[in-house]
mmCIF file of the N, C-alpha and C atoms, coordinates in Angstrom:
data_MODEL
# 
_entry.id   MODEL 
# 
loop_
_atom_site.group_PDB 
_atom_site.id 
_atom_site.type_symbol 
_atom_site.label_atom_id 
_atom_site.label_alt_id 
_atom_site.label_comp_id 
_atom_site.label_asym_id 
_atom_site.label_entity_id 
_atom_site.label_seq_id 
_atom_site.pdbx_PDB_ins_code 
_atom_site.Cartn_x 
_atom_site.Cartn_y 
_atom_site.Cartn_z 
_atom_site.occupancy 
_atom_site.B_iso_or_equiv 
_atom_site.pdbx_formal_charge 
_atom_site.auth_seq_id 
_atom_site.auth_comp_id 
_atom_site.auth_asym_id 
_atom_site.auth_atom_id 
_atom_site.pdbx_PDB_model_num 
ATOM 1   N N  . UNK A 1 1  ? -9.316 -12.091 34.148 1.00 0.00 ? 1  UNK A N  1 
ATOM 2   C CA . UNK A 1 1  ? -8.335 -12.714 35.005 1.00 0.00 ? 1  UNK A CA 1 
ATOM 3   C C  . UNK A 1 1  ? -7.274 -11.660 35.364 1.00 0.00 ? 1  UNK A C  1 
ATOM 4   N N  . UNK A 1 2  ? -6.852 -11.668 36.611 1.00 0.00 ? 2  UNK A N  1 
ATOM 5   C CA . UNK A 1 2  ? -5.853 -10.699 37.073 1.00 0.00 ? 2  UNK A CA 1 
ATOM 6   C C  . UNK A 1 2  ? -4.467 -11.020 36.530 1.00 0.00 ? 2  UNK A C  1 
ATOM 7   N N  . UNK A 1 3  ? -3.670 -9.974  36.363 1.00 0.00 ? 3  UNK A N  1 
ATOM 8   C CA . UNK A 1 3  ? -2.316 -10.093 35.824 1.00 0.00 ? 3  UNK A CA 1 
ATOM 9   C C  . UNK A 1 3  ? -1.452 -11.057 36.650 1.00 0.00 ? 3  UNK A C  1 
ATOM 10  N N  . UNK A 1 4  ? -1.500 -10.948 37.972 1.00 0.00 ? 4  UNK A N  1 
ATOM 11  C CA . UNK A 1 4  ? -0.691 -11.826 38.834 1.00 0.00 ? 4  UNK A CA 1 
ATOM 12  C C  . UNK A 1 4  ? -1.120 -13.280 38.697 1.00 0.00 ? 4  UNK A C  1 
ATOM 13  N N  . UNK A 1 5  ? -2.398 -13.518 38.506 1.00 0.00 ? 5  UNK A N  1 
ATOM 14  C CA . UNK A 1 5  ? -2.895 -14.884 38.305 1.00 0.00 ? 5  UNK A CA 1 
ATOM 15  C C  . UNK A 1 5  ? -2.379 -15.439 36.980 1.00 0.00 ? 5  UNK A C  1 
ATOM 16  N N  . UNK A 1 6  ? -2.360 -14.613 35.948 1.00 0.00 ? 6  UNK A N  1 
ATOM 17  C CA . UNK A 1 6  ? -1.838 -15.046 34.649 1.00 0.00 ? 6  UNK A CA 1 
ATOM 18  C C  . UNK A 1 6  ? -0.358 -15.403 34.777 1.00 0.00 ? 6  UNK A C  1 
ATOM 19  N N  . UNK A 1 7  ? 0.397  -14.602 35.502 1.00 0.00 ? 7  UNK A N  1 
ATOM 20  C CA . UNK A 1 7  ? 1.817  -14.913 35.708 1.00 0.00 ? 7  UNK A CA 1 
ATOM 21  C C  . UNK A 1 7  ? 1.986  -16.246 36.433 1.00 0.00 ? 7  UNK A C  1 
ATOM 22  N N  . UNK A 1 8  ? 1.135  -16.506 37.417 1.00 0.00 ? 8  UNK A N  1 
ATOM 23  C CA . UNK A 1 8  ? 1.226  -17.787 38.133 1.00 0.00 ? 8  UNK A CA 1 
ATOM 24  C C  . UNK A 1 8  ? 0.918  -18.960 37.200 1.00 0.00 ? 8  UNK A C  1 
ATOM 25  N N  . UNK A 1 9  ? -0.033 -18.769 36.298 1.00 0.00 ? 9  UNK A N  1 
ATOM 26  C CA . UNK A 1 9  ? -0.366 -19.826 35.334 1.00 0.00 ? 9  UNK A CA 1 
ATOM 27  C C  . UNK A 1 9  ? 0.810  -20.064 34.389 1.00 0.00 ? 9  UNK A C  1 
ATOM 28  N N  . UNK A 1 10 ? 1.401  -18.989 33.873 1.00 0.00 ? 10 UNK A N  1 
ATOM 29  C CA . UNK A 1 10 ? 2.575  -19.119 33.005 1.00 0.00 ? 10 UNK A CA 1 
ATOM 30  C C  . UNK A 1 10 ? 3.677  -19.860 33.749 1.00 0.00 ? 10 UNK A C  1 
ATOM 31  N N  . UNK A 1 11 ? 3.929  -19.458 34.980 1.00 0.00 ? 11 UNK A N  1 
ATOM 32  C CA . UNK A 1 11 ? 4.966  -20.084 35.796 1.00 0.00 ? 11 UNK A CA 1 
ATOM 33  C C  . UNK A 1 11 ? 4.697  -21.578 35.964 1.00 0.00 ? 11 UNK A C  1 
ATOM 34  N N  . UNK A 1 12 ? 3.471  -21.934 36.271 1.00 0.00 ? 12 UNK A N  1 
ATOM 35  C CA . UNK A 1 12 ? 3.119  -23.341 36.471 1.00 0.00 ? 12 UNK A CA 1 
ATOM 36  C C  . UNK A 1 12 ? 3.290  -24.142 35.187 1.00 0.00 ? 12 UNK A C  1 
ATOM 37  N N  . UNK A 1 13 ? 2.858  -23.583 34.062 1.00 0.00 ? 13 UNK A N  1 
ATOM 38  C CA . UNK A 1 13 ? 3.000  -24.278 32.785 1.00 0.00 ? 13 UNK A CA 1 
ATOM 39  C C  . UNK A 1 13 ? 4.471  -24.503 32.434 1.00 0.00 ? 13 UNK A C  1 
ATOM 40  N N  . UNK A 1 14 ? 5.288  -23.488 32.633 1.00 0.00 ? 14 UNK A N  1 
ATOM 41  C CA . UNK A 1 14 ? 6.714  -23.623 32.342 1.00 0.00 ? 14 UNK A CA 1 
ATOM 42  C C  . UNK A 1 14 ? 7.380  -24.612 33.295 1.00 0.00 ? 14 UNK A C  1 
ATOM 43  N N  . UNK A 1 15 ? 6.937  -24.620 34.538 1.00 0.00 ? 15 UNK A N  1 
ATOM 44  C CA . UNK A 1 15 ? 7.515  -25.513 35.546 1.00 0.00 ? 15 UNK A CA 1 
ATOM 45  C C  . UNK A 1 15 ? 7.272  -26.983 35.209 1.00 0.00 ? 15 UNK A C  1 
ATOM 46  N N  . UNK A 1 16 ? 6.094  -27.312 34.740 1.00 0.00 ? 16 UNK A N  1 
ATOM 47  C CA . UNK A 1 16 ? 5.760  -28.713 34.491 1.00 0.00 ? 16 UNK A CA 1 
ATOM 48  C C  . UNK A 1 16 ? 6.152  -29.200 33.102 1.00 0.00 ? 16 UNK A C  1 
ATOM 49  N N  . UNK A 1 17 ? 6.462  -28.276 32.205 1.00 0.00 ? 17 UNK A N  1 
ATOM 50  C CA . UNK A 1 17 ? 6.794  -28.674 30.843 1.00 0.00 ? 17 UNK A CA 1 
ATOM 51  C C  . UNK A 1 17 ? 8.227  -29.185 30.748 1.00 0.00 ? 17 UNK A C  1 
ATOM 52  N N  . UNK A 1 18 ? 8.417  -30.267 29.993 1.00 0.00 ? 18 UNK A N  1 
ATOM 53  C CA . UNK A 1 18 ? 9.763  -30.802 29.800 1.00 0.00 ? 18 UNK A CA 1 
ATOM 54  C C  . UNK A 1 18 ? 10.429 -30.235 28.543 1.00 0.00 ? 18 UNK A C  1 
ATOM 55  N N  . UNK A 1 19 ? 9.741  -29.308 27.870 1.00 0.00 ? 19 UNK A N  1 
ATOM 56  C CA . UNK A 1 19 ? 10.300 -28.662 26.689 1.00 0.00 ? 19 UNK A CA 1 
ATOM 57  C C  . UNK A 1 19 ? 9.903  -27.189 26.695 1.00 0.00 ? 19 UNK A C  1 
ATOM 58  N N  . UNK A 1 20 ? 10.619 -26.356 25.949 1.00 0.00 ? 20 UNK A N  1 
ATOM 59  C CA . UNK A 1 20 ? 10.264 -24.941 25.888 1.00 0.00 ? 20 UNK A CA 1 
ATOM 60  C C  . UNK A 1 20 ? 8.856  -24.742 25.312 1.00 0.00 ? 20 UNK A C  1 
ATOM 61  N N  . UNK A 1 21 ? 8.147  -23.769 25.857 1.00 0.00 ? 21 UNK A N  1 
ATOM 62  C CA . UNK A 1 21 ? 6.806  -23.424 25.379 1.00 0.00 ? 21 UNK A CA 1 
ATOM 63  C C  . UNK A 1 21 ? 6.862  -22.058 24.708 1.00 0.00 ? 21 UNK A C  1 
ATOM 64  N N  . UNK A 1 22 ? 6.325  -21.961 23.512 1.00 0.00 ? 22 UNK A N  1 
ATOM 65  C CA . UNK A 1 22 ? 6.329  -20.691 22.795 1.00 0.00 ? 22 UNK A CA 1 
ATOM 66  C C  . UNK A 1 22 ? 5.289  -19.741 23.386 1.00 0.00 ? 22 UNK A C  1 
ATOM 67  N N  . UNK A 1 23 ? 5.473  -18.458 23.112 1.00 0.00 ? 23 UNK A N  1 
ATOM 68  C CA . UNK A 1 23 ? 4.507  -17.455 23.557 1.00 0.00 ? 23 UNK A CA 1 
ATOM 69  C C  . UNK A 1 23 ? 3.139  -17.750 22.945 1.00 0.00 ? 23 UNK A C  1 
ATOM 70  N N  . UNK A 1 24 ? 3.116  -18.232 21.701 1.00 0.00 ? 24 UNK A N  1 
ATOM 71  C CA . UNK A 1 24 ? 1.849  -18.572 21.050 1.00 0.00 ? 24 UNK A CA 1 
ATOM 72  C C  . UNK A 1 24 ? 1.160  -19.739 21.749 1.00 0.00 ? 24 UNK A C  1 
ATOM 73  N N  . UNK A 1 25 ? 1.930  -20.738 22.172 1.00 0.00 ? 25 UNK A N  1 
ATOM 74  C CA . UNK A 1 25 ? 1.360  -21.877 22.896 1.00 0.00 ? 25 UNK A CA 1 
ATOM 75  C C  . UNK A 1 25 ? 0.773  -21.408 24.226 1.00 0.00 ? 25 UNK A C  1 
ATOM 76  N N  . UNK A 1 26 ? 1.519  -20.573 24.937 1.00 0.00 ? 26 UNK A N  1 
ATOM 77  C CA . UNK A 1 26 ? 1.015  -20.048 26.207 1.00 0.00 ? 26 UNK A CA 1 
ATOM 78  C C  . UNK A 1 26 ? -0.240 -19.221 25.981 1.00 0.00 ? 26 UNK A C  1 
ATOM 79  N N  . UNK A 1 27 ? -0.269 -18.434 24.908 1.00 0.00 ? 27 UNK A N  1 
ATOM 80  C CA . UNK A 1 27 ? -1.444 -17.634 24.573 1.00 0.00 ? 27 UNK A CA 1 
ATOM 81  C C  . UNK A 1 27 ? -2.647 -18.528 24.297 1.00 0.00 ? 27 UNK A C  1 
ATOM 82  N N  . UNK A 1 28 ? -2.427 -19.651 23.604 1.00 0.00 ? 28 UNK A N  1 
ATOM 83  C CA . UNK A 1 28 ? -3.514 -20.578 23.302 1.00 0.00 ? 28 UNK A CA 1 
ATOM 84  C C  . UNK A 1 28 ? -4.118 -21.181 24.565 1.00 0.00 ? 28 UNK A C  1 
ATOM 85  N N  . UNK A 1 29 ? -3.274 -21.441 25.554 1.00 0.00 ? 29 UNK A N  1 
ATOM 86  C CA . UNK A 1 29 ? -3.750 -22.051 26.804 1.00 0.00 ? 29 UNK A CA 1 
ATOM 87  C C  . UNK A 1 29 ? -4.452 -21.023 27.678 1.00 0.00 ? 29 UNK A C  1 
ATOM 88  N N  . UNK A 1 30 ? -3.895 -19.815 27.720 1.00 0.00 ? 30 UNK A N  1 
ATOM 89  C CA . UNK A 1 30 ? -4.460 -18.755 28.559 1.00 0.00 ? 30 UNK A CA 1 
ATOM 90  C C  . UNK A 1 30 ? -5.294 -17.850 27.671 1.00 0.00 ? 30 UNK A C  1 
ATOM 91  N N  . UNK A 1 31 ? -6.545 -18.109 27.599 1.00 0.00 ? 31 UNK A N  1 
ATOM 92  C CA . UNK A 1 31 ? -7.441 -17.368 26.709 1.00 0.00 ? 31 UNK A CA 1 
ATOM 93  C C  . UNK A 1 31 ? -7.510 -15.892 27.090 1.00 0.00 ? 31 UNK A C  1 
ATOM 94  N N  . UNK A 1 32 ? -7.532 -15.036 26.068 1.00 0.00 ? 32 UNK A N  1 
ATOM 95  C CA . UNK A 1 32 ? -7.677 -13.605 26.290 1.00 0.00 ? 32 UNK A CA 1 
ATOM 96  C C  . UNK A 1 32 ? -6.372 -12.871 26.535 1.00 0.00 ? 32 UNK A C  1 
ATOM 97  N N  . UNK A 1 33 ? -5.240 -13.546 26.355 1.00 0.00 ? 33 UNK A N  1 
ATOM 98  C CA . UNK A 1 33 ? -3.937 -12.927 26.561 1.00 0.00 ? 33 UNK A CA 1 
ATOM 99  C C  . UNK A 1 33 ? -3.166 -13.023 25.244 1.00 0.00 ? 33 UNK A C  1 
ATOM 100 N N  . UNK A 1 34 ? -2.669 -11.902 24.759 1.00 0.00 ? 34 UNK A N  1 
ATOM 101 C CA . UNK A 1 34 ? -1.896 -11.868 23.526 1.00 0.00 ? 34 UNK A CA 1 
ATOM 102 C C  . UNK A 1 34 ? -0.470 -12.364 23.773 1.00 0.00 ? 34 UNK A C  1 
ATOM 103 N N  . UNK A 1 35 ? 0.173  -12.875 22.724 1.00 0.00 ? 35 UNK A N  1 
ATOM 104 C CA . UNK A 1 35 ? 1.533  -13.395 22.878 1.00 0.00 ? 35 UNK A CA 1 
ATOM 105 C C  . UNK A 1 35 ? 2.514  -12.290 23.278 1.00 0.00 ? 35 UNK A C  1 
ATOM 106 N N  . UNK A 1 36 ? 2.277  -11.057 22.830 1.00 0.00 ? 36 UNK A N  1 
ATOM 107 C CA . UNK A 1 36 ? 3.153  -9.952  23.247 1.00 0.00 ? 36 UNK A CA 1 
ATOM 108 C C  . UNK A 1 36 ? 3.012  -9.689  24.738 1.00 0.00 ? 36 UNK A C  1 
ATOM 109 N N  . UNK A 1 37 ? 1.811  -9.847  25.246 1.00 0.00 ? 37 UNK A N  1 
ATOM 110 C CA . UNK A 1 37 ? 1.577  -9.671  26.682 1.00 0.00 ? 37 UNK A CA 1 
ATOM 111 C C  . UNK A 1 37 ? 2.236  -10.801 27.479 1.00 0.00 ? 37 UNK A C  1 
ATOM 112 N N  . UNK A 1 38 ? 2.222  -12.013 26.927 1.00 0.00 ? 38 UNK A N  1 
ATOM 113 C CA . UNK A 1 38 ? 2.900  -13.137 27.569 1.00 0.00 ? 38 UNK A CA 1 
ATOM 114 C C  . UNK A 1 38 ? 4.379  -12.814 27.720 1.00 0.00 ? 38 UNK A C  1 
ATOM 115 N N  . UNK A 1 39 ? 4.994  -12.297 26.666 1.00 0.00 ? 39 UNK A N  1 
ATOM 116 C CA . UNK A 1 39 ? 6.411  -11.934 26.708 1.00 0.00 ? 39 UNK A CA 1 
ATOM 117 C C  . UNK A 1 39 ? 6.672  -10.863 27.772 1.00 0.00 ? 39 UNK A C  1 
ATOM 118 N N  . UNK A 1 40 ? 5.812  -9.864  27.837 1.00 0.00 ? 40 UNK A N  1 
ATOM 119 C CA . UNK A 1 40 ? 5.954  -8.797  28.832 1.00 0.00 ? 40 UNK A CA 1 
ATOM 120 C C  . UNK A 1 40 ? 5.856  -9.366  30.243 1.00 0.00 ? 40 UNK A C  1 
ATOM 121 N N  . UNK A 1 41 ? 4.916  -10.267 30.455 1.00 0.00 ? 41 UNK A N  1 
ATOM 122 C CA . UNK A 1 41 ? 4.757  -10.870 31.780 1.00 0.00 ? 41 UNK A CA 1 
ATOM 123 C C  . UNK A 1 41 ? 5.965  -11.712 32.157 1.00 0.00 ? 41 UNK A C  1 
ATOM 124 N N  . UNK A 1 42 ? 6.538  -12.415 31.196 1.00 0.00 ? 42 UNK A N  1 
ATOM 125 C CA . UNK A 1 42 ? 7.738  -13.207 31.473 1.00 0.00 ? 42 UNK A CA 1 
ATOM 126 C C  . UNK A 1 42 ? 8.886  -12.285 31.866 1.00 0.00 ? 42 UNK A C  1 
ATOM 127 N N  . UNK A 1 43 ? 9.007  -11.149 31.197 1.00 0.00 ? 43 UNK A N  1 
ATOM 128 C CA . UNK A 1 43 ? 10.030 -10.173 31.583 1.00 0.00 ? 43 UNK A CA 1 
ATOM 129 C C  . UNK A 1 43 ? 9.804  -9.697  33.015 1.00 0.00 ? 43 UNK A C  1 
ATOM 130 N N  . UNK A 1 44 ? 8.550  -9.422  33.362 1.00 0.00 ? 44 UNK A N  1 
ATOM 131 C CA . UNK A 1 44 ? 8.212  -9.002  34.731 1.00 0.00 ? 44 UNK A CA 1 
ATOM 132 C C  . UNK A 1 44 ? 8.550  -10.102 35.732 1.00 0.00 ? 44 UNK A C  1 
ATOM 133 N N  . UNK A 1 45 ? 8.245  -11.344 35.376 1.00 0.00 ? 45 UNK A N  1 
ATOM 134 C CA . UNK A 1 45 ? 8.546  -12.469 36.261 1.00 0.00 ? 45 UNK A CA 1 
ATOM 135 C C  . UNK A 1 45 ? 10.042 -12.556 36.510 1.00 0.00 ? 45 UNK A C  1 
ATOM 136 N N  . UNK A 1 46 ? 10.844 -12.417 35.456 1.00 0.00 ? 46 UNK A N  1 
ATOM 137 C CA . UNK A 1 46 ? 12.295 -12.478 35.610 1.00 0.00 ? 46 UNK A CA 1 
ATOM 138 C C  . UNK A 1 46 ? 12.814 -11.337 36.482 1.00 0.00 ? 46 UNK A C  1 
ATOM 139 N N  . UNK A 1 47 ? 12.217 -10.165 36.354 1.00 0.00 ? 47 UNK A N  1 
ATOM 140 C CA . UNK A 1 47 ? 12.599 -9.042  37.219 1.00 0.00 ? 47 UNK A CA 1 
ATOM 141 C C  . UNK A 1 47 ? 12.297 -9.380  38.677 1.00 0.00 ? 47 UNK A C  1 
ATOM 142 N N  . UNK A 1 48 ? 11.125 -9.956  38.912 1.00 0.00 ? 48 UNK A N  1 
ATOM 143 C CA . UNK A 1 48 ? 10.745 -10.363 40.270 1.00 0.00 ? 48 UNK A CA 1 
ATOM 144 C C  . UNK A 1 48 ? 11.688 -11.441 40.796 1.00 0.00 ? 48 UNK A C  1 
ATOM 145 N N  . UNK A 1 49 ? 12.016 -12.419 39.958 1.00 0.00 ? 49 UNK A N  1 
ATOM 146 C CA . UNK A 1 49 ? 12.935 -13.483 40.380 1.00 0.00 ? 49 UNK A CA 1 
ATOM 147 C C  . UNK A 1 49 ? 14.290 -12.901 40.753 1.00 0.00 ? 49 UNK A C  1 
ATOM 148 N N  . UNK A 1 50 ? 14.768 -11.972 39.938 1.00 0.00 ? 50 UNK A N  1 
ATOM 149 C CA . UNK A 1 50 ? 16.066 -11.351 40.204 1.00 0.00 ? 50 UNK A CA 1 
ATOM 150 C C  . UNK A 1 50 ? 16.072 -10.538 41.480 1.00 0.00 ? 50 UNK A C  1 
ATOM 151 N N  . UNK A 1 51 ? 14.999 -9.796  41.717 1.00 0.00 ? 51 UNK A N  1 
ATOM 152 C CA . UNK A 1 51 ? 14.951 -8.930  42.900 1.00 0.00 ? 51 UNK A CA 1 
ATOM 153 C C  . UNK A 1 51 ? 14.766 -9.719  44.193 1.00 0.00 ? 51 UNK A C  1 
ATOM 154 N N  . UNK A 1 52 ? 14.308 -10.958 44.081 1.00 0.00 ? 52 UNK A N  1 
ATOM 155 C CA . UNK A 1 52 ? 14.128 -11.781 45.280 1.00 0.00 ? 52 UNK A CA 1 
ATOM 156 C C  . UNK A 1 52 ? 15.200 -12.862 45.404 1.00 0.00 ? 52 UNK A C  1 
ATOM 157 N N  . UNK A 1 53 ? 16.195 -12.825 44.510 1.00 0.00 ? 53 UNK A N  1 
ATOM 158 C CA . UNK A 1 53 ? 17.328 -13.741 44.611 1.00 0.00 ? 53 UNK A CA 1 
ATOM 159 C C  . UNK A 1 53 ? 17.027 -15.187 44.271 1.00 0.00 ? 53 UNK A C  1 
ATOM 160 N N  . UNK A 1 54 ? 16.085 -15.418 43.364 1.00 0.00 ? 54 UNK A N  1 
ATOM 161 C CA . UNK A 1 54 ? 15.751 -16.799 42.982 1.00 0.00 ? 54 UNK A CA 1 
ATOM 162 C C  . UNK A 1 54 ? 16.901 -17.450 42.236 1.00 0.00 ? 54 UNK A C  1 
ATOM 163 N N  . UNK A 1 55 ? 16.966 -18.759 42.277 1.00 0.00 ? 55 UNK A N  1 
ATOM 164 C CA . UNK A 1 55 ? 18.037 -19.524 41.648 1.00 0.00 ? 55 UNK A CA 1 
ATOM 165 C C  . UNK A 1 55 ? 17.699 -19.907 40.205 1.00 0.00 ? 55 UNK A C  1 
ATOM 166 N N  . UNK A 1 56 ? 16.634 -19.366 39.673 1.00 0.00 ? 56 UNK A N  1 
ATOM 167 C CA . UNK A 1 56 ? 16.206 -19.713 38.319 1.00 0.00 ? 56 UNK A CA 1 
ATOM 168 C C  . UNK A 1 56 ? 15.686 -18.472 37.601 1.00 0.00 ? 56 UNK A C  1 
ATOM 169 N N  . UNK A 1 57 ? 15.574 -18.598 36.297 1.00 0.00 ? 57 UNK A N  1 
ATOM 170 C CA . UNK A 1 57 ? 15.006 -17.566 35.436 1.00 0.00 ? 57 UNK A CA 1 
ATOM 171 C C  . UNK A 1 57 ? 14.241 -18.264 34.328 1.00 0.00 ? 57 UNK A C  1 
ATOM 172 N N  . UNK A 1 58 ? 13.409 -17.518 33.643 1.00 0.00 ? 58 UNK A N  1 
ATOM 173 C CA . UNK A 1 58 ? 12.767 -18.004 32.438 1.00 0.00 ? 58 UNK A CA 1 
ATOM 174 C C  . UNK A 1 58 ? 13.609 -17.496 31.278 1.00 0.00 ? 58 UNK A C  1 
ATOM 175 N N  . UNK A 1 59 ? 14.095 -18.418 30.472 1.00 0.00 ? 59 UNK A N  1 
ATOM 176 C CA . UNK A 1 59 ? 14.958 -18.079 29.337 1.00 0.00 ? 59 UNK A CA 1 
ATOM 177 C C  . UNK A 1 59 ? 14.257 -18.456 28.040 1.00 0.00 ? 59 UNK A C  1 
ATOM 178 N N  . UNK A 1 60 ? 14.519 -17.654 27.006 1.00 0.00 ? 60 UNK A N  1 
ATOM 179 C CA . UNK A 1 60 ? 14.019 -17.994 25.680 1.00 0.00 ? 60 UNK A CA 1 
ATOM 180 C C  . UNK A 1 60 ? 15.047 -18.898 25.017 1.00 0.00 ? 60 UNK A C  1 
ATOM 181 N N  . UNK A 1 61 ? 14.590 -20.072 24.646 1.00 0.00 ? 61 UNK A N  1 
ATOM 182 C CA . UNK A 1 61 ? 15.483 -21.085 24.095 1.00 0.00 ? 61 UNK A CA 1 
ATOM 183 C C  . UNK A 1 61 ? 14.684 -21.977 23.143 1.00 0.00 ? 61 UNK A C  1 
ATOM 184 N N  . UNK A 1 62 ? 15.289 -22.326 22.034 1.00 0.00 ? 62 UNK A N  1 
ATOM 185 C CA . UNK A 1 62 ? 14.685 -23.266 21.072 1.00 0.00 ? 62 UNK A CA 1 
ATOM 186 C C  . UNK A 1 62 ? 13.270 -22.858 20.652 1.00 0.00 ? 62 UNK A C  1 
ATOM 187 N N  . UNK A 1 63 ? 13.067 -21.568 20.431 1.00 0.00 ? 63 UNK A N  1 
ATOM 188 C CA . UNK A 1 63 ? 11.770 -21.092 19.959 1.00 0.00 ? 63 UNK A CA 1 
ATOM 189 C C  . UNK A 1 63 ? 10.697 -20.990 21.014 1.00 0.00 ? 63 UNK A C  1 
ATOM 190 N N  . UNK A 1 64 ? 11.082 -21.116 22.274 1.00 0.00 ? 64 UNK A N  1 
ATOM 191 C CA . UNK A 1 64 ? 10.090 -21.020 23.344 1.00 0.00 ? 64 UNK A CA 1 
ATOM 192 C C  . UNK A 1 64 ? 10.741 -20.574 24.631 1.00 0.00 ? 64 UNK A C  1 
ATOM 193 N N  . UNK A 1 65 ? 10.001 -20.690 25.708 1.00 0.00 ? 65 UNK A N  1 
ATOM 194 C CA . UNK A 1 65 ? 10.474 -20.279 27.026 1.00 0.00 ? 65 UNK A CA 1 
ATOM 195 C C  . UNK A 1 65 ? 10.558 -21.495 27.931 1.00 0.00 ? 65 UNK A C  1 
ATOM 196 N N  . UNK A 1 66 ? 11.583 -21.485 28.782 1.00 0.00 ? 66 UNK A N  1 
ATOM 197 C CA . UNK A 1 66 ? 11.772 -22.599 29.709 1.00 0.00 ? 66 UNK A CA 1 
ATOM 198 C C  . UNK A 1 66 ? 12.388 -22.062 30.996 1.00 0.00 ? 66 UNK A C  1 
ATOM 199 N N  . UNK A 1 67 ? 12.008 -22.661 32.109 1.00 0.00 ? 67 UNK A N  1 
ATOM 200 C CA . UNK A 1 67 ? 12.616 -22.312 33.393 1.00 0.00 ? 67 UNK A CA 1 
ATOM 201 C C  . UNK A 1 67 ? 13.947 -23.028 33.484 1.00 0.00 ? 67 UNK A C  1 
ATOM 202 N N  . UNK A 1 68 ? 15.003 -22.253 33.761 1.00 0.00 ? 68 UNK A N  1 
ATOM 203 C CA . UNK A 1 68 ? 16.347 -22.814 33.857 1.00 0.00 ? 68 UNK A CA 1 
ATOM 204 C C  . UNK A 1 68 ? 17.028 -22.318 35.120 1.00 0.00 ? 68 UNK A C  1 
ATOM 205 N N  . UNK A 1 69 ? 17.840 -23.182 35.690 1.00 0.00 ? 69 UNK A N  1 
ATOM 206 C CA . UNK A 1 69 ? 18.625 -22.820 36.864 1.00 0.00 ? 69 UNK A CA 1 
ATOM 207 C C  . UNK A 1 69 ? 19.717 -21.849 36.460 1.00 0.00 ? 69 UNK A C  1 
ATOM 208 N N  . UNK A 1 70 ? 19.969 -20.865 37.294 1.00 0.00 ? 70 UNK A N  1 
ATOM 209 C CA . UNK A 1 70 ? 21.075 -19.946 37.044 1.00 0.00 ? 70 UNK A CA 1 
ATOM 210 C C  . UNK A 1 70 ? 22.369 -20.755 37.042 1.00 0.00 ? 70 UNK A C  1 
ATOM 211 N N  . UNK A 1 71 ? 23.305 -20.424 36.137 1.00 0.00 ? 71 UNK A N  1 
ATOM 212 C CA . UNK A 1 71 ? 24.547 -21.214 36.020 1.00 0.00 ? 71 UNK A CA 1 
ATOM 213 C C  . UNK A 1 71 ? 25.305 -21.387 37.335 1.00 0.00 ? 71 UNK A C  1 
ATOM 214 N N  . UNK A 1 72 ? 25.279 -20.408 38.183 1.00 0.00 ? 72 UNK A N  1 
ATOM 215 C CA . UNK A 1 72 ? 26.017 -20.500 39.454 1.00 0.00 ? 72 UNK A CA 1 
ATOM 216 C C  . UNK A 1 72 ? 25.490 -21.644 40.334 1.00 0.00 ? 72 UNK A C  1 
ATOM 217 N N  . UNK A 1 73 ? 24.222 -22.040 40.135 1.00 0.00 ? 73 UNK A N  1 
ATOM 218 C CA . UNK A 1 73 ? 23.606 -23.109 40.948 1.00 0.00 ? 73 UNK A CA 1 
ATOM 219 C C  . UNK A 1 73 ? 23.457 -24.427 40.190 1.00 0.00 ? 73 UNK A C  1 
ATOM 220 N N  . UNK A 1 74 ? 24.003 -24.503 39.008 1.00 0.00 ? 74 UNK A N  1 
ATOM 221 C CA . UNK A 1 74 ? 23.771 -25.699 38.171 1.00 0.00 ? 74 UNK A CA 1 
ATOM 222 C C  . UNK A 1 74 ? 24.433 -26.960 38.716 1.00 0.00 ? 74 UNK A C  1 
ATOM 223 N N  . UNK A 1 75 ? 25.486 -26.809 39.484 1.00 0.00 ? 75 UNK A N  1 
ATOM 224 C CA . UNK A 1 75 ? 26.137 -28.012 40.000 1.00 0.00 ? 75 UNK A CA 1 
ATOM 225 C C  . UNK A 1 75 ? 25.395 -28.528 41.209 1.00 0.00 ? 75 UNK A C  1 
# 
């Protein structure tokens, strides 16, 4: 599976989840990807979000990762 496709899967899983997902949980769902690689991809995703001016980021919270709105847009 291509790296960009894996990032899209991570993004989709985080988007639909109502709770933080751990790197291990994401690794279990996406076969063949190590949890360290999941973390690296999330960092890459956040860099991409920042460079394109997105209103959200993936944050590590409560033992997992969750998509959160940037504070400036929370209201």
